[in-house]
C-alpha positions as CSV (number, residue, x, y, z in Angstrom):
1,X,91.7,199.0,125.7
2,X,93.9,201.4,123.7
3,X,95.1,201.0,120.0
4,X,98.5,203.1,119.6
5,X,98.8,202.4,116.0
6,X,95.2,203.3,115.1
7,X,95.6,206.5,117.3
8,X,98.8,207.3,115.6
9,X,97.3,206.9,112.2
10,X,94.4,209.2,113.0
11,X,96.5,211.9,114.6
12,X,98.9,211.8,111.4
13,X,95.8,211.9,109.2
14,X,94.7,215.1,111.1
15,X,98.1,216.7,110.5
16,X,98.0,216.2,106.9
17,X,97.0,219.1,104.5
18,X,93.2,219.2,103.6
19,X,94.0,218.7,99.9
20,X,96.1,215.7,100.8
21,X,93.6,214.2,102.7
22,X,90.7,214.7,100.5
23,X,93.0,213.2,97.5
24,X,93.5,210.1,99.2
25,X,90.0,209.8,100.4
26,X,88.6,210.5,96.8
27,X,91.0,207.9,95.5
28,X,90.1,205.2,97.6
29,X,86.2,206.2,96.8
30,X,86.8,206.3,93.2
31,X,89.1,203.1,93.0
32,X,86.2,201.2,95.1
33,X,83.5,202.8,93.0
34,X,85.1,201.7,89.7
35,X,85.8,198.1,91.1
36,X,82.1,197.7,92.0
37,X,80.7,199.2,89.1
38,X,82.7,197.1,86.6
39,X,81.8,193.8,88.7
40,X,78.0,194.7,88.3
41,X,78.4,195.8,84.6
42,X,80.2,192.6,83.8
43,X,77.2,190.6,85.2
44,X,74.8,193.0,83.3
45,X,76.5,192.9,80.0
46,X,76.9,189.1,80.3
47,X,73.3,188.7,80.7
48,X,72.6,190.9,77.7
49,X,75.2,188.9,75.6
50,X,73.4,185.5,76.6
51,X,69.9,186.9,75.7
52,X,71.2,188.3,72.6
53,X,72.6,184.8,71.6
54,X,69.2,183.2,72.7
55,X,67.4,185.6,70.4
56,X,69.7,184.8,67.5
57,X,69.1,181.1,67.9
58,X,65.3,181.4,68.4
59,X,65.1,183.7,65.2
60,X,67.0,181.1,63.1
61,X,64.9,178.3,64.2
62,X,61.7,180.1,63.6
63,X,63.1,181.3,60.1
64,X,63.7,177.5,59.3
65,X,60.3,176.5,60.6
66,X,58.6,179.3,58.3
67,X,60.7,177.7,55.4
68,X,59.4,174.1,56.2
69,X,55.8,175.3,56.5
70,X,56.0,177.3,53.1
71,X,57.5,174.0,51.4
72,X,55.0,171.7,53.1
73,X,51.9,173.9,52.1
74,X,52.7,175.5,48.8
75,X,55.6,173.7,47.2
76,X,55.0,170.1,48.1
77,X,51.6,170.0,46.4
78,X,53.2,171.1,43.2
79,X,56.3,169.2,43.1
80,X,55.2,166.0,45.0
81,X,53.2,164.8,41.9
82,X,56.1,165.1,39.6
83,X,57.8,162.4,41.8
84,X,55.3,159.9,40.9
85,X,56.5,160.0,37.3
86,X,59.7,158.7,35.5
87,X,63.1,160.4,36.5
88,X,64.9,161.2,39.6
89,X,63.5,162.2,42.9
90,X,62.9,166.0,43.0
91,X,63.9,166.8,47.0
92,X,62.4,170.3,46.7
93,X,59.2,168.7,47.8
94,X,60.8,167.8,51.2
95,X,60.4,170.6,53.8
96,X,63.8,169.5,55.5
97,X,65.6,169.7,52.1
98,X,64.2,173.3,51.7
99,X,65.2,174.6,55.1
100,X,68.6,173.1,55.0
101,X,69.4,174.7,51.4
102,X,68.0,178.0,52.4
103,X,70.3,177.9,55.5
104,X,73.2,176.5,53.2
105,X,72.8,180.1,51.2
106,X,72.9,182.0,54.3
107,X,75.9,180.3,55.7
108,X,77.7,181.2,52.7
109,X,77.6,184.9,53.7
110,X,80.8,185.7,55.8
111,X,78.6,186.9,58.7
112,X,76.9,183.6,59.2
113,X,79.7,181.2,58.2
114,X,80.2,179.9,61.7
115,X,76.2,179.3,62.2
116,X,74.7,175.8,61.5
117,X,71.5,174.2,60.7
118,X,70.8,170.6,60.9
119,X,67.8,168.2,60.6
120,X,69.4,165.0,61.9
121,X,67.3,161.8,62.1
122,X,68.3,158.5,63.4
123,X,67.3,156.7,60.2
124,X,67.2,159.4,57.6
125,X,66.4,158.8,53.7
126,X,69.5,160.9,53.0
127,X,72.6,159.6,54.8
128,X,73.9,163.3,54.9
129,X,71.1,163.8,57.6
130,X,72.2,161.0,59.5
131,X,72.6,162.0,63.3
132,X,76.1,162.1,64.9
133,X,76.8,161.0,68.5
134,X,75.8,164.5,69.8
135,X,72.8,164.8,67.7
136,X,71.8,161.3,68.5
137,X,71.8,162.2,72.3
138,X,69.7,165.2,71.7
139,X,67.3,163.1,69.8
140,X,67.2,160.3,72.4
141,X,66.3,163.0,75.2
142,X,63.2,164.2,73.2
143,X,62.3,160.6,72.7
144,X,62.5,159.8,76.3
145,X,60.6,162.9,77.3
146,X,58.0,163.6,74.6
147,X,56.7,166.6,76.4
148,X,60.1,168.5,76.0
149,X,59.6,171.0,73.2
150,X,63.0,172.7,73.3
151,X,66.3,171.8,74.4
152,X,69.2,174.4,74.5
153,X,72.7,174.5,75.8
154,X,76.5,174.6,74.7
155,X,78.5,172.4,72.9
156,X,82.2,172.5,72.0
157,X,83.5,172.5,68.6
158,X,86.7,173.0,66.8
159,X,85.5,176.5,66.3
160,X,84.9,177.1,69.9
161,X,81.9,177.1,72.3
162,X,78.7,177.0,70.5
163,X,75.1,177.8,71.9
164,X,72.5,175.3,70.2
165,X,68.8,175.0,70.5
166,X,67.0,172.0,69.3
167,X,63.4,171.2,68.6
168,X,62.0,167.5,68.0
169,X,61.1,166.3,64.6
170,X,57.8,164.4,65.3
171,X,55.7,162.6,62.6
172,X,52.3,164.6,62.9
173,X,50.9,163.9,59.4
174,X,49.8,160.7,57.7
175,X,51.3,162.0,54.3
176,X,54.8,161.9,55.7
177,X,54.5,158.1,55.9
178,X,53.9,157.7,52.1
179,X,57.7,157.9,51.7
180,X,58.9,156.7,55.1
181,X,56.6,153.8,56.2
182,X,57.5,150.9,53.9
183,X,59.2,150.9,50.4
184,X,56.3,149.8,48.6
185,X,54.5,152.7,49.4
186,X,57.3,155.3,48.6
187,X,57.5,156.7,45.0
188,X,59.5,154.9,42.4
189,X,61.7,157.9,42.1
190,X,62.6,158.1,45.8
191,X,63.9,154.4,45.7
192,X,65.9,154.9,42.2
193,X,67.7,157.9,44.2
194,X,68.1,156.7,47.7
195,X,67.3,152.9,47.7
196,X,65.2,150.9,50.0
197,X,67.2,150.5,53.0
198,X,67.2,153.9,54.8
199,X,64.4,156.0,55.9
200,X,61.6,153.7,56.5
201,X,59.7,152.2,59.5
202,X,58.7,155.5,60.8
203,X,55.5,155.7,62.6
204,X,52.8,158.3,63.3
205,X,53.5,160.6,66.2
206,X,57.0,159.2,66.6
207,X,60.0,161.4,67.3
208,X,62.5,160.5,64.5
209,X,65.0,163.4,64.5
210,X,65.9,166.9,65.7
211,X,66.1,170.4,64.4
212,X,69.3,171.9,65.8
213,X,70.6,175.6,65.4
214,X,74.2,176.4,66.5
215,X,75.1,180.1,67.0
216,X,78.8,181.1,68.0
217,X,79.3,182.7,71.0
218,X,83.0,184.0,71.0
219,X,82.0,187.2,69.0
220,X,79.3,188.2,71.1
221,X,81.3,187.9,74.3
222,X,84.3,189.5,72.8
223,X,82.0,192.6,72.0
224,X,80.6,192.3,75.6
225,X,84.3,192.7,77.1
226,X,85.0,195.6,74.6
227,X,82.1,197.4,75.8
228,X,83.0,196.7,79.5
229,X,86.4,197.8,79.0
230,X,85.3,201.1,77.2
231,X,82.8,201.8,80.0
232,X,85.4,201.1,82.7
233,X,87.8,203.4,80.8
234,X,85.2,206.3,80.9
235,X,84.7,205.9,84.6
236,X,88.5,206.3,85.1
237,X,88.5,209.3,82.9
238,X,85.4,210.7,84.7
239,X,87.0,210.2,88.2
240,X,90.3,211.7,87.0
241,X,88.7,214.7,85.7
242,X,86.7,215.1,89.0
243,X,90.0,214.6,91.0
244,X,91.7,217.3,88.9
245,X,89.0,219.9,89.1
246,X,88.6,219.4,92.8
247,X,92.3,219.9,93.4
248,X,92.2,222.9,91.3
249,X,89.2,224.4,93.4
250,X,91.2,223.6,96.7
251,X,94.3,225.3,95.4
């Protein structure tokens, strides 16, 4: 079987000057190479961007856990006895209050204004910590599967798509029930400040809430796109330089 069109193209190609044939061939190779490289780099840079977001989320979560632990071990033994006396309740003795307060100071900085940290509960003492619909869904996931240690994903907000990491808040210490079991066990200062209708009825080993860190993704992926564009531009410049040098040598 004969292919006149293909034969004509091959004959025509053989009649072209070497420089022109080489220019066409190199252009096709370079264009295809740039396309493949950009596609592969897009996947690689995207993976690196997601890893960076995961690292940031984990860092902030670990930092807030460290604040909670410091408050529980070092601050609470000093401040908690003061809540037994007259006067208002001193929330500095509560690990969740300390963690959220520290994060509020951090959030005041421009670099972190789109980050958030919440310790949401289904039945909190302070109604400021009442779980919204999204947070309630996260807490129920933990309650339905007690073996689940971490939950991560994306959520849509008015600020754009956010990456979140959540961990369950589980009552593991009997001392927590002093303020959260029944109103008659709670300090008088707590009842004076928050009342006796919320934050009670918690049980040992019960999951009552969740710590949730949200990290913005937009800036990270925009930086990824800029890096990809810069890299592709460098490829084009390099290939154009090679083509010009090759053409000069052939001349």
